[in-house]
Backbone as numpy.savetxt, mean C-alpha at the origin, in Angstrom:
# Nx Ny Nz CAx CAy CAz Cx Cy Cz
-4.36 4.34 10.34 -4.45 3.00 10.66 -2.84 2.38 10.06
-2.34 1.65 10.53 -1.04 1.17 10.01 -1.61 0.01 9.39
-0.80 -0.21 8.20 -1.11 -1.38 7.07 -1.21 -2.96 7.74
-0.15 -2.98 8.62 -0.23 -4.26 9.28 -1.47 -4.70 10.18
-1.86 -3.52 10.65 -3.29 -3.65 11.73 -4.13 -4.08 11.00
-4.30 -3.09 9.90 -5.23 -3.43 8.85 -5.50 -4.66 8.46
-4.25 -5.23 7.55 -4.35 -6.48 7.19 -4.63 -7.56 8.33
-4.30 -7.66 9.58 -4.08 -8.47 10.48 -5.82 -8.52 10.79
-6.63 -7.44 10.89 -7.91 -7.23 11.00 -8.63 -8.03 9.78
-8.25 -7.74 8.62 -8.97 -8.47 7.69 -8.56 -9.76 7.72
-7.30 -10.24 8.00 -7.23 -11.48 8.15 -7.99 -12.51 9.28
-8.18 -11.72 10.20 -9.12 -12.30 11.45 -10.46 -12.26 10.87
-10.90 -11.42 10.22 -12.10 -11.40 9.62 -12.28 -12.61 8.58
-11.28 -12.90 7.61 -11.60 -14.08 6.91 -11.37 -15.47 7.51
-10.82 -15.56 8.92 -10.78 -16.65 9.56 -12.16 -16.94 9.98
-12.53 -15.88 10.44 -14.09 -15.95 10.89 -15.17 -16.38 9.88
-14.95 -15.78 8.65 -15.91 -15.98 7.34 -15.67 -17.41 6.92
-14.31 -18.00 7.01 -14.14 -19.36 6.64 -14.68 -20.40 7.60
-14.59 -19.90 9.07 -15.31 -20.90 10.13 -16.76 -20.66 9.72
-17.19 -19.70 9.35 -18.91 -19.60 9.24 -18.98 -20.31 7.95
-18.30 -20.38 6.69 -18.44 -20.98 5.65 -18.56 -22.64 5.95
-17.47 -23.11 6.67 -17.48 -24.27 7.06 -18.69 -24.86 7.91
-19.01 -24.15 8.95 -20.63 -24.41 9.64 -21.59 -24.48 8.52
-21.66 -23.55 7.88 -22.86 -23.49 6.68 -22.61 -24.96 5.68
-21.60 -25.41 5.59 -21.47 -26.33 4.50 -21.83 -27.77 5.41
-21.55 -27.88 6.59 -21.63 -29.02 7.49 -23.45 -28.76 7.75
-23.83 -27.65 7.88 -25.70 -27.73 8.11 -26.14 -28.18 6.79
-25.44 -27.74 5.72 -26.06 -28.10 4.10 -26.37 -29.54 4.09
-25.35 -30.44 4.54 -25.33 -31.74 4.33 -26.51 -32.39 5.38
-26.76 -31.48 6.44 -27.76 -32.41 7.20 -29.20 -31.81 7.14
-29.14 -30.87 6.20 -30.65 -30.24 5.92 -31.55 -31.23 4.81
-32.87 -31.28 5.32 -33.63 -32.37 4.49 -34.64 -31.30 3.77
-35.00 -30.31 4.05 -36.03 -29.69 3.39 -35.02 -28.50 2.22
-35.98 -28.51 1.00 -35.51 -27.61 0.05 -35.39 -26.30 0.56
-36.49 -25.70 0.85 -36.36 -24.43 1.46 -35.23 -24.12 2.31
-34.76 -24.85 3.16 -33.71 -24.59 4.16 -32.43 -24.50 3.52
-32.52 -25.84 2.36 -31.55 -25.85 1.49 -30.93 -24.54 0.58
-31.93 -24.14 0.17 -31.82 -22.91 -0.85 -31.34 -21.52 0.03
-31.77 -21.55 1.24 -31.61 -20.35 2.09 -30.18 -20.60 2.60
-29.69 -21.75 3.02 -28.13 -22.08 3.35 -27.24 -21.86 1.93
-27.82 -22.30 0.94 -26.84 -22.10 -0.34 -26.95 -20.43 -0.70
-27.92 -19.68 -0.46 -28.01 -18.09 -0.44 -26.88 -17.65 0.49
-27.02 -18.39 1.73 -26.11 -17.43 2.70 -24.77 -17.82 2.48
-24.45 -19.08 2.06 -22.92 -19.68 1.46 -22.40 -18.82 0.45
-23.57 -18.31 -0.64 -22.83 -17.40 -1.77 -22.69 -16.16 -1.27
-23.52 -15.41 -0.15 -23.34 -14.25 0.36 -21.84 -14.20 1.13
-21.85 -15.29 1.77 -20.19 -15.37 2.52 -19.11 -15.42 1.54
-19.45 -16.31 0.34 -18.31 -16.27 -0.51 -17.81 -15.11 -1.13
-19.03 -14.17 -1.60 -18.90 -12.77 -2.09 -18.43 -11.90 -1.16
-18.51 -12.03 0.35 -18.02 -11.38 0.97 -16.39 -11.56 1.38
-16.03 -12.92 1.28 -14.99 -13.12 1.52 -13.82 -12.64 0.38
-14.55 -12.57 -0.85 -13.66 -12.34 -2.30 -13.57 -10.88 -2.02
-14.61 -9.99 -1.38 -14.50 -8.57 -1.26 -13.44 -8.08 -0.35
-13.26 -9.06 0.93 -12.47 -8.82 1.77 -10.95 -9.05 1.26
-10.72 -10.37 0.50 -9.39 -10.32 0.02 -9.12 -9.16 -1.09
-9.96 -8.66 -1.69 -9.76 -7.81 -2.70 -9.31 -6.55 -1.81
-9.94 -6.42 -0.94 -9.78 -5.11 0.03 -8.17 -5.25 0.70
-8.01 -6.32 1.22 -6.67 -6.40 1.87 -5.67 -6.22 0.49
-5.94 -6.76 -0.73 -4.84 -6.51 -1.76 -4.85 -5.14 -2.13
-5.80 -4.33 -2.34 -5.96 -3.16 -2.35 -5.03 -2.24 -1.45
-5.27 -2.52 -0.17 -4.61 -1.85 0.91 -3.17 -2.13 0.91
-2.66 -3.12 0.47 -1.43 -3.39 0.48 -0.79 -2.58 -0.95
-1.59 -2.70 -2.07 -0.95 -1.96 -3.13 -0.99 -0.52 -2.62
-1.95 -0.09 -2.14 -1.90 1.35 -1.86 -0.69 1.93 -1.09
-0.57 0.96 0.04 0.49 1.10 0.90 2.02 1.26 0.16
2.22 0.24 -0.72 3.45 -0.03 -1.64 3.57 1.37 -2.55
2.31 1.96 -2.81 2.56 2.99 -4.12 2.91 4.22 -3.06
2.44 4.28 -1.76 2.88 5.45 -0.95 4.13 5.35 -0.49
4.61 4.14 -0.25 6.39 4.12 -0.04 6.86 4.20 -1.12
6.50 3.91 -2.57 7.15 4.46 -3.54 7.25 5.74 -3.92
6.02 6.67 -3.64 5.86 7.92 -3.75 6.75 8.82 -2.70
7.03 8.35 -1.51 7.97 8.70 -0.51 9.35 8.82 -1.20
9.83 7.60 -1.45 10.95 7.10 -2.05 11.36 8.27 -3.24
10.54 8.33 -3.96 10.63 9.43 -5.10 10.70 10.80 -4.62
10.19 11.05 -3.81 9.96 12.57 -3.25 11.69 12.82 -2.52
12.03 11.68 -1.79 13.48 11.57 -1.16 14.56 11.78 -2.34
14.25 11.18 -3.55 15.40 11.22 -4.52 15.38 12.59 -5.07
14.15 13.12 -5.38 14.14 14.34 -5.67 14.52 15.59 -4.90
14.17 15.48 -3.77 14.92 15.94 -2.65 16.55 16.13 -2.77
17.28 15.09 -2.85 18.65 14.75 -2.81 19.05 15.56 -4.49
18.24 15.21 -5.34 18.87 15.82 -6.69 18.89 17.50 -6.58
17.83 17.93 -5.99 17.93 19.38 -5.70 18.94 19.91 -4.85
19.17 19.22 -3.89 20.33 19.57 -2.99 21.54 19.34 -3.88
21.67 18.27 -4.64 22.97 18.29 -5.52 22.92 19.17 -6.48
22.08 19.73 -6.95 22.00 20.65 -8.01 22.39 22.09 -7.31
21.77 22.31 -6.04 22.07 23.54 -5.45 23.59 23.55 -5.10
24.12 22.45 -4.72 25.55 22.31 -4.16 26.40 22.63 -5.66
25.85 22.09 -6.73 26.92 22.55 -7.81 26.93 23.95 -8.47
25.67 24.69 -8.26 25.43 25.73 -8.54 26.30 26.84 -7.47
25.98 26.55 -6.30 26.95 27.31 -5.13 28.32 27.00 -5.55
28.98 25.90 -5.61 30.26 25.56 -6.24 30.85 26.23 -7.47
29.89 26.31 -8.29 30.39 27.04 -10.02 30.42 28.54 -9.60
29.66 29.08 -8.50 29.64 30.54 -8.41 30.81 30.77 -7.34
31.29 29.88 -6.64 32.26 30.10 -5.67 33.64 29.94 -6.49
33.40 29.14 -7.42 34.72 29.13 -8.72 34.79 30.26 -9.29
34.00 30.62 -9.79 33.67 32.22 -10.51 34.18 33.37 -9.75
33.97 33.46 -8.45 34.43 34.40 -7.53 35.81 34.21 -7.27
36.37 33.04 -7.03 37.76 32.63 -6.97 38.45 33.10 -7.99
37.90 32.80 -9.19 38.71 33.09 -10.64 38.80 34.42 -10.74
37.48 35.22 -10.39 37.50 36.81 -10.68 38.20 37.59 -9.79
38.55 37.06 -8.28 39.42 37.57 -7.54 40.93 37.49 -7.74
40.98 36.33 -8.24 42.53 35.77 -8.81 42.85 37.01 -9.99
41.84 36.67 -10.89 41.90 37.65 -12.17 42.23 38.95 -11.83
41.51 39.34 -10.82 41.43 41.03 -10.45 42.82 41.33 -9.68
43.41 40.39 -8.82 44.74 40.78 -8.15 45.86 40.43 -9.18
45.60 39.75 -10.11 46.82 39.60 -11.26 46.51 41.04 -12.06
45.77 41.75 -12.26 45.69 42.58 -13.21 46.30 43.94 -12.37
46.37 44.01 -11.30 46.78 45.00 -10.49 48.23 44.94 -10.34
């Protein structure tokens, strides 16, 4: 799943949770009995905990995505370094061959 899709889904869930939290807060103001008030407070606390977990999940997903991107960049840089090193070695070997041929023809 792409990070933007995942983030959008988590954002949608957060909006739904906020709406449910607002509804429960409104219900809490209209409730008269202590039992119902206690149950609504427990529901509010559970929803707040869920919201915090969703926020952390979204943050972790974005961090993982950024780490993955950095890892891919590091791999690209390492590949470029190896290519550069290989080209230097090939160039040095070619130069030694040319110098050897030149030296060999000069001796004859």
